[in-house]
ROTOR-307832 format. One record per atom (N, C-alpha, C): x, y, z. Coordinates in pm, whole numbers, plus 50000, padded with zeros to 5 digits. Layout:
# residues N
XYZ ...
***
This chain:
# residues 214
097712658258638 098382663658757 097582660258882 098232654258979 097542650659102 097392662959191 096432662559284 096322673659379 097612675959458 098292665159491 099552666459565 100592673859482 100672670359353 101602677359264 101222692059251 099922694659241 099452708459230 099832716559353 099662710659469 099992717759593 101502720359605 102322710859558 103772713059563 104162724559470 103522725159355 103822735859260 103342749359315 102132749659370 101642762259422 102432766659545 102902757059623 103742760559737 105032767259690 105612761859585 106832767659530 106582781959483 105452784059418 105112797559370 104892806959487 104182802259589 103902810559706 105182814659780 106182806159774 107422809159846 108352818559770 108002822159647 108852831059569 108912845159626 107812849559687 107742863059744 106612863359845 106682872459943 105632872760047 104272877559997 104252884959887 102992890259834 102812885959689 101612881059659 101222878259521 100272889459478 100672897659382 099792908359336 098502902759277 097372907959321 096072904259266 095682915459171 095692912459041 095632922758939 094302922958863 093702934658856 092522936858774 092952946558664 093182941358544 093752949258436 092722950658325 092392963058291 091372965658191 091942968658054 093212972458046 093842976257920 095022967057892 094952959857783 096022950457749 097372957557734 097342970157696 098582977657679 099342979257811 098642977657921 099282978858052 099992965958095 099702954958028 100152941858073 101662940858086 102382943457978 103832941457981 104522951058078 104282964158070 104972972958164 104612970458310 103372966258336 102962963058472 103722950958523 103762940358442 104482928258483 105952931158503 106532938858414 107962942158425 108242949858553 107352959058589 107542966958711 107432958258835 106462949358838 106262940758954 107402930758970 107832924958859 108942915358865 110232922458907 110462934358852 111662942058889 111642945759037 110432947559091 110302950959232 110392938959325 110512926959269 110682915159353 109452906659373 108422908859292 107202900859303 106982893259172 107542881259160 107462874059032 106132867159004 105422862959108 104162855759089 103022865759075 102322865358963 101302875258931 099952868458907 098952872658980 097592867158962 096742877158884 096432873858761 095572882258678 094142877058692 093292884758753 091922880158775 091112880658646 090272870758627 089412870358509 088152878658533 088372891358562 087252900258593 087062910958487 087892910858385 087762920758277 087812913658143 087252919858039 087302913757906 088722911957854 089652919957906 091032919457857 091882908957928 091352902658031 092172894258120 092992883558048 092372876257957 093102865357890 094222870857801 093972882057735 095022888357654 096132893657743 095762898457860 096762903357957 097652891858002 097052880458031 097822868658072 098802864857961 098322864757837 099182861057725 100372870557712 100122883457731 101202893257720 102182892157837 101662890257957 102522889258074 103342876458074 102832866058009 103542853258003 104872854557928 105032865157852 106252867357774 107302875257852 106952880057970 107892888258049 108842879158125 110102881058103 111122872758168 111062874158319 111152862858387 111162862858533 109802862558597 108752863958518 107402863958574 106782850158576 105922847758673 105142835458682 103682839858684 103022838258571 101692844158553 100592833858575 099662837358661 098542828758689 097222835858663 096162828058661 094822833458639 094002832158767 093412843158808 092582843158927 091102843658893 090282841658995 088822841458980 088392830558883 089052818958890 088602807558810 087362801758876 086272800958799 085002796358853 084472783758787 084852781658661 084292770658583 085382762858511 085082750858465 086052743458384 086462751258259 085512758858203 085832766858085 086862777558118 086802783258238 087792793058281 089182786658286 089242774558339 090522767458349 091122765258211 090312760358119 090772757557983 091272770257916 090502781157929 090882793757865 092142799557926 092272798658057 093442803958126 094702796558084 094622783258077 095772775158036 096162778357893 095172779857806 095432783057666 096082796757650 095752805957740 096302819457733 097742820157781 098172809757854 099542809657902 099682809958053 098592808858125 098672808658272 099392796058317 100252797558418 100992786058470 100472781458606 099522788758660 098822784358780 097462791158783 096582786058867 095252791758879 094902794259024 093992803559044 093512807059178 091992808159173 091322802659273 089872803259278 089412808059415 088302815559421 087782819959551 087212808459633 086932797459567 086382785759637 086832773259566 086002762859570 086362750459501 085112742159478 084982737059357 083932727359326 084612715159264 083922703959266 084502691959207 084792694059058 083882701058989 084072703358846 085322711758821 085542721758904 086712730458887 087992722758916 087992714959023 089172707159059 089472696658952 088442690258902 088622680258796 089272686658673 088802698558637 089312705358518 090762709458537 091092714758653 092472718958680 093422707058672 092992695858727 093822683758724 093942678358581 092852678758506 092872673658369 093742682158279 093722695258299 094512704458216 095892707058275 096202700158384 097502701358450 097832715958482 096852722858539 097042736558584 097082736558737 098232738858797 098302739358944 097292749458997 096512745359095 095422753759144 095582756959292 095322769459325 095242773859464 093752775759493 093092765259544 091652765959567 091332773359696 090182779959697 089812788059812 089052780459919 089282784460044 088562778860158 088442789560265 087322789960334 087112799960439 086662793760570 086512780460572 086072773660694 086892760960714 086822755360834 087512742860863 086982731660774 085692731160754 085102720460672 085592721260527 085652733360474 086132735060336 087602730860326 088402734860423 089812731160423 089972716060436 089172709860522 089242695260541 088852687760414 087862692860345 087422686260222 088522686760117 089172698160105 090262699360008 091472691060049 091732690660180 092842682460230 092572667760202 091332663560218 090952649660191 091202645960046 091052655859956 091282653459813 092772653959778 093572659959866 095002660359840 095602674159834 094772684559851 095262698359846 095572703259988 096812707360011 097162712660143 097732726660138 097682733060020 098042747160005 096812754159948 096202762960028 094902768559994 094902783759999 093972789359926 093702803759937 092702805660051 092972814860142 092022818160249 091302830860206 090032829360168 089272840460111 087822839860155 087202851460182 087772864960193 088412866760331 089692868960334 090472868060458 089912876460572 089822889260552 089372897860663 087922895360699 087072894060601 085642891960628 085382878460693 086222868560663 086002855060716 086542853160857 087302862660907 087832861261043 089282865061059 089942867960947 091302873260953 092302864361022 093272870661086 094352863161150 093852854561266 092792858961331 092262851161443 091772837461397 091092837061283 090602824261232 091762815461185 092732821361118 093882813561073 094652807661190 094802815361298 095452810161418 094682798161472 093362799161471 092542788261522 092662775761436 092782777561304 092882766061214 094242759161224 095262766561268 096612760761274 096702749161373 095892749561476 095932738861576 095452725561522 094212724661476 093702711761428 094162708061287 094602718161208 094992715561069 096402721061043 097392716161115 098742721661101 099382718760966 098872708760895 099462705060767 098962713860651 097982722360677 097432730960572 098092744760579 098562749560463 099122763060455 098242771660367 098262784560394 097312793660329 097992805560263 097272810960164 097572824060106 096342832560129 096302840460238 095132848860264 095012860160162 093802862360115 093512872660017 092142878560046 092022891560030 090752898160055 090822906560180 091092919360161 091232928360275 092642929060330 093572922160266 094972922860310 095562935960258 096272943060344 096802956260310 098182957760374 098882968560341 100182970860406 100072971560558 098892975760607 098712977360751 098602963960824 098072953760759 097872940960829 098632929260767 099312931460655 100012920560588 101032913960679 101752921960758 102762916360846 102202906660947 100992909660998 100352900861096 099992887461033 099532887760908 099232875160838 100502867160814 101522873960762 102742867060723 103512861460843 103212866460962 103882861361083 103302848061130 102172844061074 101532831561117 102252819561055 102422808961132 103162797261082 102472789860969 101152791560954 100442784460848 100162793360727 100872804660716 100732813660602 102022813560520 101892810660391 103042810360301 103282823860235 102192830760202 102252843760137 100862849860149 100692861760095 099382868060097 099132874659963 097872875459926 097502882059801 097082896359829 097572905559748 097242919559770 097102927359640 096142936259636 095912944259516 096542958159524 097032961959644 097512975659661 098782978659584 099492968259541 100762970659470 100542975359327 099312974659278 099032979159141 097752987359139 097802999559196 096613008059201 096123011759060 094843012459045 094253015758915 094763029058863 094863039058953 095303052258910 096723051958857 097573043958920 098963042858876 099053036058740 098223025958719 098223019358588 097713028758480 096653035958511 096073045058413 097053055958371 097813061058469 098773071858441 100123066658392 100293053358393 101563047658349 102693049758448 102353050258575 103383052458679 104023039058715 104783033558624 105403020458646 106503021158751 107163032658759 108183034458862 107563033959001 106403040259015 105693039959142 105233026059179 104773018459081 104333004859106 105532996159144 106662998159079 107852990659116 108262993559260 108123006159302 108463009759439 107533002859538 106243002259505 105282995259591 105612980359598 106042974859485 106412960659483 107622958059571 108592967159568 109792965359651 109442965559800 108522974359836 108092975059976 107392962060016 106562956959927 105842944459956 106802932659962 107792932659873 108762921659870 109642921559994 109732932960061 110562933760181 109882927260301 108592924660290 107882917560396 108362903060395 108332896760509 108852883060515 107912874160596 107822861560553 107092851860633 108052845760735 107502838760833 108352832260934 109032819960873 
***
């Protein structure tokens, strides 16, 4: 898979809904009902972060939910890419980008949303062929002000800001012309997952899905 193909695929995924849930799931039993609630609420693209021992099993379970597009987040190494693809992930997300990680994603044909937080990082990825990037950590790196600044010299690059995005500021990000969607964890609160409040999570997903990009 070429970087250009990867970017076209990730762009398609990003355009499915304004918010991509960033999920930290500790219990595999939560995987199916969580995915079903989020998809029913209008958020089909799901990023399961590889931050828990259960993550790969969660990806495998969510991959069976109709209407869902399950990806693996926090990909750091080529081994992460291989494991995520084997578990059933259809896309990957990384907080940054290394040559080894990009090589692995291309070799395993896993569309990747690589992370960038500076103009130089974005330019390096653009030079390789990636023009759809994760902007991380969004708020800490400069938020909407930095993205506005990048739109001038790098109009061909589109972003999915993640990190500090919330219901209070999501609209400001999504209003930017170089933002395709945003990543957010608020749609799947830990307390709601623990208590099995899938109806509540679906309601949060519906509110997030009602947000719109320009």
